[in-house]
N, C-alpha and C positions, 0 to 999 in steps of 0.2 A: 481774655484773662491774661495774667502776667506772672512773671517769676522774679518779683522783687523780694529778696529773701527766699521764701519757699512758696511762692504763689505761681500757679501754672501760666505758661505763656505759649502761644504758637509762634512758629518761626516767622510768620508774616507780621507778627506784632512787633518784631524788632525794628529798630532803626539802625542804619549802618553808616559809619564814617570810614570810607575806604581810602587809604593813602598808598599811592604807588611811588616807590623810590627808585631812581635810576642814577647812574654815575655818568658824569660828563667831565672827563679829564680829572682834575683834582677836586672838583666840586660835585655836589649831589643835588638832584632836583626832586622835590616832593610835589605830587599832583593829587588833587582831590578827584577821585573817580566816581564817588557816590557820597551823598550826604543829604540830610534833611534840609540843608541850607543851600542846595544847588551843587553843581560840580564844575570842574574845569579850573578852579583856582590852583595856582602853582607858585613855588618860590624856590630859590637856589640857596644852598647853605654849604659851608665847609664842615669837615668832620669835627664835631664839637668836643671830642674826648680823644686824647692821644693814647697810644699803646701803653705808655708808662702810667698814665692816670688810670687806665682800665686795670692794669696789673696791680697797682697799688690798692685799688678798690677791691679786687678779688682777695688780696691778702687781708684787707680789713674785714671782709665778710667772714673769713676763717677765724680771725682773731676775736670777733665779737659774736661768735655763735653761742657762747654761753649767755645765760640770762643776765640782764643788766637792770639797774634800778635808776630812778630819777625821772624828772619831768620830760627831759629831752635827751635820752641816753645816747651814747656814741654811735650805735648802729643807725638810729634814726637820723642823726646829724650827718653821718656819712652818706646815707641814702639821699638826703635832701641836697647835699653838695653835688652828688653825682647827677641827680635829675635836673638841676638848674640849667647847666649849659645844654643838656640834651633837649629838654622841653623848649627852652628859649630859642634854640637854633631852628627847630622844626616848626613850632607853633608861633610864628611871627607874622605880622602883616595880615594878608587876606586869609592865610591858613588859621591863624589865631581867631580871627573873626568868624570863620566857618565853624571852628570847634565850639565857640561860645554860643553861636546861634543854633547849632545842632543840639547842644545840651539843653538849651532853653526849649527847643521844639520837643525834645524827648520828655521833658518835664510836663509840658502842656498836654502831651498825648499819653502821659502815664506809661511810657514805653522805655525799655532799656536801650541804650545807645552803644553798639559794639564798635570799638576802635580796632579796625582791621588793618594791619600793617603788611604791605607786600614788599619785603626787603630781600627776598631770596636772590635777586640778581646783583646784590651789592654785598660781597663777603665781609667787608669791613663793618658794614652796618648790622649784619647778622649778629656779630659778637657784642653789640652794645646792649646794655640792660634796659630794654624798652619798657619792661614791666614796672620800672620806677617813674614812668611819666607822672607828673605831679601838677595838680591844679592849684596854684598859689592863692587864687581868689577865695577858695574855701578850705585851704590847707589840707588837701587830701590827695592820696595816690589813686589814680584812676582805676588801677587793677584791683584795688581792695574793695571795690563796690560792684555788686551785681548789676548796678545801673550802667556801669561803664567798663565792661570787661575788655581787656587788651589781648588781642589774638594775633599770632603770626599767620597770615592768611596765604594759602597757596591755591589759586584758582585754576582748576583743571576741567577739561571736558568730562562729561558723564559723572557729575557729582553724585555721591552716595545718598541713598534715602535711608530713613530710620529703619533699623532691622527689627522686625517683629520677633520678640523672644518671650519665653516663659521663664519666670524665676525658677531656679536661682541664676544669677549672673556668674559665669564660670571664668576664673582667673588662673592663667598658667604662670607660675612664678619661676623665674630663672635666676638662680644664685650661682655666680661664677667667681671662683677664687683660684686662679691658676697657681701652681706650685712655685713658679719662678717669679711671682710678683708678691708684693707686701700683702700679708694677711689682713682681711677686713673684718673678721669675726661676724660674717653675715648670718650665721646660725643664731647668734644671740640677738642681733638686731631684728631678724625676721620673727623670732619667737615673740619679741615685744610687739611687733606690728600685728602678728596673728592674734595675740591676746587682746589688743585694742579692737580687733575686728570680731571678737567672739560673739557679741550680741547679734551680728549679722549672720555669722556662720551657724550659730546654735539654733537659730530660727529658720534656717534653710533658705535665706535670702541671697546668700552668696556662697560659692564653693571655691576653695583655694587648693590648687594642685601644684606640687613642686616637681619640676623637671628632674628626673633621677640623676642625669649626668648633663652638665652644661655644654653639650656638643651640638653642632648643627645636625648630625645624624640622628641623635636622640630627639631633638626638637621635631624633625620631620616625622619620626615615628609617633611621637605624642600627638601631633596634630591629626594624624590619620586615625588614631585610636579613639579620640574624643573630640567633642565640640567645645571650643573656647571662644569667649567674647573679648577677653583682655589678655595681653601679654605684659607681664611686669618683670622687667630686667633689673637685677641688682648686681653691681660689680664695677670693674675698672672701665674707664673710658680712655681712649687715646686719640691723638690727632696726628695725622700724617699729611704732609704737604701734597702728596699725589692723590691719595684716596680719601682725604678729608677725615671726618669723624668716624671712629671705629669703636666697636664694643669688643671686649676681650672675652671670648669663650675659651674652652679648653680643647686640646686635641686628645687623641687616645692615650697619650702618655701623661696627661694631666698638666701639660705646659700651656702657656697662653697662646691663643690663636686669634689674631685680629679678624673681626667680622665687620664688613662695611654695611651701611644701610642698604646698599644694593644687594649684597649677599643675603641679608636677613629678609629683604623684600621678596627674593626668589622663593624663600621658604613659606612666607606668609600670604602672598598675594592671592593664591587660589582658594584660600579659606575665607569665604565671604562672611562667615559669622564673626570674624575678628573685626572689632570696631575701634579699638584703642590699644596703643602701646605706651607703656610707662617706662621711661629710661632713667634709672636712678643711679647717679654717681654717689657711692657711699663714702663714709668717712675715710679720708686719706686717698681717695681715688683720683683727685685732680693733681696733675703735675705740670700743667701748662695753663697760662692765663687764657689761651684761646679755647673757646667752648668745644670740648671734644664731641659733644652730642649734636651740635647744630647740623652738621652734614648728614649724620645718620638719621636724624629726625626728618629733615627735609626729604631725604631719599625715600624713607618709609611712606611719607604722605604721597609722594609722587608715584609710588608703586602700589597705591590702592588702599592704604590704611586710612580711614576717614579722619582720625585724630591721633596725635602723638603728644605726650607730655614729656619733656626732657628737662633735666636739671642743669642749669647753666653754671652753677657753683657747687662746691661741696655741700652736702646736706648732713646735718647732725642727726644722731639717733633720735633726739627729742622731736625734731622737726618731722622726720620720716614717720614717727609713731603717730603724730597728730595728723599729718597730711593724708595718709592712706585711708583711715576710717571715714574721715569727712568726705573724701573723694568718692569712695565706693558707696557710702550711704546715699550720696547725691545721685549716683547712677541707679541704685536700686529703686529709688522713689521716682525715677524718670526725669530728673533734672537735665536740661541741656548741658553739654559738657563744659561750656564756658561758665555757666552758673555754678556747676559742681566744683570746678577749679577755683572759682572765686571764694566759695564757702571753705574749701580746703586751705586757701591762702589765709583766710581769717582764723582758721584753727591753728595754723602755724604761727600767726602773729601773736596768738595768746601766749606762746612760749618763747618766741624769738622775734624781736622787732625788726629784723632785717631779712631773715631767711624766707619769709613769705614771697619775696620777689624771685626766689630761686627757680620755681617751676616756670617753664615756658610752654605755652599751648600752641601747637601747630594744627591748623584745621584746613581741610579742603571742602569746598562746597558751601552753599549758603545756609544749609540746615545744620545747626549744632545739636540737634536731637539725635543721639546715637541709637537709642533703643526705644521701641514702641512696646511697652510691657503688655503682654496679652496672657491672661490666665484662663485656664479651663475650670469649670465648677468643681472638678474632682481634685484640683491641685491644692494641697495644704502644706505650708511650711512645717517641716518636721525638725525637732531639735531635742534638747535635753529636758524640756518642760513636759510634764505629764499631760497627756491628751485625754479629754473626756468630752462627751456630748451632752448638752443640757437641753431639756425640753422647756422652752421659754414659757409655754402655756400651762405647765404642770403646776399643781398647788405647791406653794412655797413652804419650806420648813422653817424659814427664817423667822416668821412671826412668832413661832413657839419658842424661839431662842432669845428673843429680845424682850425687854421690859414692856409693859403695857404702854401703848401710845407711841412706841418707836416704829412699829410696822405701819407705814403710811397707807392711806387709801390710794386707789388708782383713779385719779380724777379725769382721765382723758376720755373724750367721746370715742366710740369705736368706728373708725372709718371703714370703707369697703376694703376687705382683705385682698391682698395680691394672691396670685395662684402659686405661691411658693410654700413648701413644707414648713411647718412651724418649728423649725429647728435652728439653734444657734450653736455653732462650734465654738467651744470655749476651752482655754487651756489655763490651768491654775498654776501660779508660780509655786515653786517649792517653798516650804516653811510657811505657807499661807494658811489661813483658816480653811476648814473643809469646804469643798466646792459647793455643797448643797446649802451653804449659808448665804450664797450670793443669788438673789432672786432677780433674773433679768427684767421681769415685769415691774418690780419695784424700782430698779434702776431707770427704766424708761419713764416711770411716773415722775421722777425728779428731773429727768432730762427735758420734760415738757415745760417745766418752769424756766429752765435756761433758754429754751427755744422761744418762750414768750418774751423774755428780756431782749433777745436778739431781734425778734420781730418788731418790738416797740422801737428799738433804735433805728431799724431799717425804715420804718414808716415815717419817723420824724427825728432824724439825727440831731437837729438843732434844739430839741426839747430836752432840757436838762432835768426837769422835774415834772413829769406827766402826772395828771390826776387819776389816770387809769392805765392799765397795762393791757395792750392788745393780746388776745388769745391766752390770757392767764386762765389756768384751770378753774372750772366752775366750783362754787362753794368756798372759794378763798377770797379774803379781803385784803386789799393793799394797805400796808401799815406804814412803810417808809420807802422812799426811793434812795438809790445809792449813786453817788457821783465819784469820779476820779479825774485826775489831771490827764489830759491827752498828750502823753509823752510821745506817742507815735507821730503825731502831726507837728511836733516841735513848736506848737503854739502855747503849750501849757494851759490851754483853755479847759474848762470843766465840761465833761461829757457824762451822759447817762450810761451806767454800766451794770445796773441790776436793781433788785428790790427785795424788801422783806414783806412776806404775806403770811396770813394766819387763816386756817380753816380746816376743812375735811372732817372725817370721823374715824378715829378720834382726832380731836383738834390738835393740829401740828403747826409749828412755825417753820417757814421755809425762807432761807436766804439764797437767792439765785444770782450768780455772777456770769455774765455773758462773755463770749470770746470776742475776737476782733472780726470786723466785717470782711477783711481781706486776707483771711486765713493766717498768713504769717508775715504780714507787712512789718510788724514790730520787730522781727528778728534782726534785721540789719541795724536797727537803731538802739538796741539794748546793750547794756554793759554786763558782762558775765563774770566779772571779778566777784569773789565772795566777801561779804561783810557780815558783821555780827548781827544776829537777830535779837536785839536788846529787849524786845517786847516780852520775851519769854526767858526766865532765868535758866542759864545753862542751855540756851536754845541753839547753840552752834552757829553756823554761818549760812547765809542764803545769798542768792543773786542780788547784786546791788540794785539792778533795775526793778526786779520784783518787789524789793523792799521799798524803794522810792515810790513806786506806784501804790503799794499797800498803805504807806503812810499818807498818801494823798487822798485816800478814801474818806468820804463823809456821807451823812444821811440828811434827808430833808422830809418834811411833812408833805405828802403828795399834793401837787397843784398849788401850793402856797408860794408866793413871791418872797423869798428870803435868801440870805447869803448861802452860797453853795461851796464854801471853802472846806478844806480838809478838817476832819475832826481831830481834836486833841487826843481822843481815845475812842477809836472807831469800834473796837470790840465791846467796850462798855456801853456805847450808844446803842449798838445792835441788841445787846442783852437787855437793856432797860426798855427798849421799844417792844421787845417780845413779852417781857413781864407785864408791862402796862396793858398790852392788848389782851393778854390772857388773864388779867386781873389777879395775878398771883405773885408771890414772892419769888425771887430768883432761887432756883433749886435745880439740882441735877436731875430731878424727875420731870422737868419741863421738856416736852418732846420738841426737839429742834433739829432741823436738817440744813446743812450747808452744802450747796451744790455749785459746780462751776465747770466750764468747758474751756480747754486750751489755755490761753492766758488767764481767763477767769478761774480755771482749775488751780493754777498756781496761787492766785490770790485767795481762793477758798481754802487751800491747804494752810496758808499763813493765818487766816482768820480762825480756823478750827483750833490750831495750836494756841493762839492768843486767847480765845474764849475759854478753853479748858484750863489754861494756866492762870488766868487772871479773873475769871468769874465763876460762879457756881455751876454754870451750864456745862453739859456734857453732850454736845451735838454729834449727830452722825455726819460723816463726810462722804460725799459721792462726787467724784470728778471724772470727766471724760477728756481724753487726749491731753492730759496735763503734761507739760515738760518737767524735767527734773528741777527741783526748787532749791535744794541746799546740799550741805556736806553730810558726812557720815554722822557727825554729832547732832545735826538738826534732825536727820532721819530717825536716829535712835530716840531722841527726845520726843519727837512726834509720835513714834510708835508706843512709847511708854505712856503718853498722855491720852491718845485716842482710844475710843471704845469701838464703835462700828465705823470702819473707814475702808472705802473701796475706790481704788484708782483703776478705772476701766480704760484699757488702751487697745488699739487696733495694731496687730503685729506688722502690718504693712503701712502704717502711718508713721512718718518720720518724726513728728513732733515729740512723742513720748520718749524718744531716744536722745533728745537733745537737751542741753548742749553736749556734743560728742566730747568725751572727757577721758582720754586714755590714762591720764595721771591718777584717776580715781578720786578726784576731789568732790564730784557731785554724786549723790546717792539717791536711789528711789525710796519713796516712803511706802509704808504698808497700806493696804494690802492690794497687790496687783492682780487684776483679772483680765486675761488676754482674750480678745475676740479676733476673728480673721474674716475680712470682707472679700477675700479672693473668691471669685465665682458667684458672689452674691450681689456685687455692685461693680460697675465699670471701674477698671483700675486706672486711676491717675491720682496725682497728689491731692487735688482738691476733693475728690470723692472719698479717698482713703481717710482724709481728715475731717470730713463733714460730720456734724453732729447727727444729721439725719441718717447717714450711713451707720453710725454707731447704734442708733436706736432701732433701725431696721434690722440689723444683724441680731440684736438682742431680742427683738420681738417682731418678726416679719409679718405676723397676722394682724398686728394692731398699728404698725407704722409703715405705710407705703414708702417705697424708695422714691426719692426725687427723680423726676424724668431725665434730668441731665446726667444722672449716674446709673441709668438703666442699661440693659443689654450687656451684661458682664462678659458674655462669650462672643460678642461680635468681633469679627476679624477685620482688620483694616490695615493697609500698608502704611497708613499715616500714624504718627504718634498720638497718644491720648491728648486731648485738649482740655 
């Protein structure tokens, strides 16, 4: 398995390009210590960037922290000018050939390639912005892709292993504003960061604790009183020629007291639960072009902290507010730290085209998996949501509340029941419909259609228009197949993505849209800017990529050889196919259900809005693990249009929380129904997001848990795979 975007990977699945840098008089030598293309290659180069050029670049970073517009805004141009001499100096001759062959090998093996730089022994090189390494052949920055994370690597004996932890992840926040230094307004900044993390804190996935007084003495006491996994420092950084990078804490009088990485390491090294330190130079903290945190970060790594993230330039409030939730969400769902940092970089890129390169990741050891999340069956995230327990096998009250024909049959055969109690813990969002209107058994009956669409694609991914659907619930007849353009594969080829079927008692039309086969492979490739949803009057804005894919949808008569292009009006085609099969006029009374999972859930949401706004149909909507689709106006319009609409999400599945959006542009559609798989299925990202896990939690007596997601309480020193 792998972690391209949000898909799981084991450390052994990584490929590494390890580069060692050493100084020889006025020149530097780079040597390949490990790569998929062999090792031993080396080259000599001179320092490609002068101190003046670096200082000018740092000034440009500060000048362009505000948002800019245009095809190639000044920050991007500045970054590319900086990367050119840096990349060209190091990656030339045999080193360049090694990089290209390694990238090709990684693509062939479907594995990420970590670019691990060992520059600690060359102080001049430490201060260079290596995170701007740029591959001109495909016009991309290496560090902006989870396929090629850039890491400052410190190899030490006794490398750390992933720490088995139970959620929540606990973060100790240190805000330091000495009285004798410029004020940074950290309270305001942290309030914004904390607000952006509210979805994680409210569900009990992460706990933030502020250090009462930013002194070393208080830090020592806090570490003795509680267990922490992350230290997050906010404040001034300074650089001293003798002691190197220092962090400014305060003394008993409230005045600044420099604390070196060695000093901080003394306080932290005995607390083995600490796996990450985040060193954040806030607005106005930088007074010197030399990186004040480089020495501190390197020292912390050498003194036992497995990973350190340090900011090499000033970071604006906007960037900090985007970076923190994306980083900590990645940690909560078990991402390796290099992938979590890459995702956080992309979150910053959305608001600042240059500041994404500010974070620097220092890592010791080969394993970038910091945490092995282990949950006990009794552990439940607690938060501001009202908690209730639903008997998934109890008679539903929903059928009495819907019009005739809207309560669907349960077409699934009953497999051998697992030996788990028939309970599903569910938490209903505030302002939602009464919890007893959501029938888990009904949800599962629609999930089986989505599973059938996924099974069909798995069996024959090259078949765009099958004449039958594998495992489609009995008593239903296939009416149309649905195709979309394969944006994920960059080939824009047509692929099978769902179907329309009619059957059951009472007769019901079902539109099922599958998710992707690689969990979240599409995440890296999608564009998250919001564009108008013109299919619906006053429809607000939705994700550009969701809309592009929705517009690519088309239908075909099953098994017939015919064009499979996008429909000019997909919703109208679906409506007419339903009416023709039911031999009825289009009417709000026709029983129609639209269901989708993950990416298919987002497309199902758009289809429901389109059908209700532009046809007489009033379909039910049932989605599983759907990400956020659009803005507040879209969510409001959808809520006004929809009748029965359930957005089912697992509280420990990252997909429903994305895209992370601290600016509040994306909004959830009604009506959310939260489940929790902790203690019911093995915790890792793939299992938390699996449709099978969703259906098992909703109805454990009718849907057995997949074998690879079993043993939820098994303890292992290794991370979940």
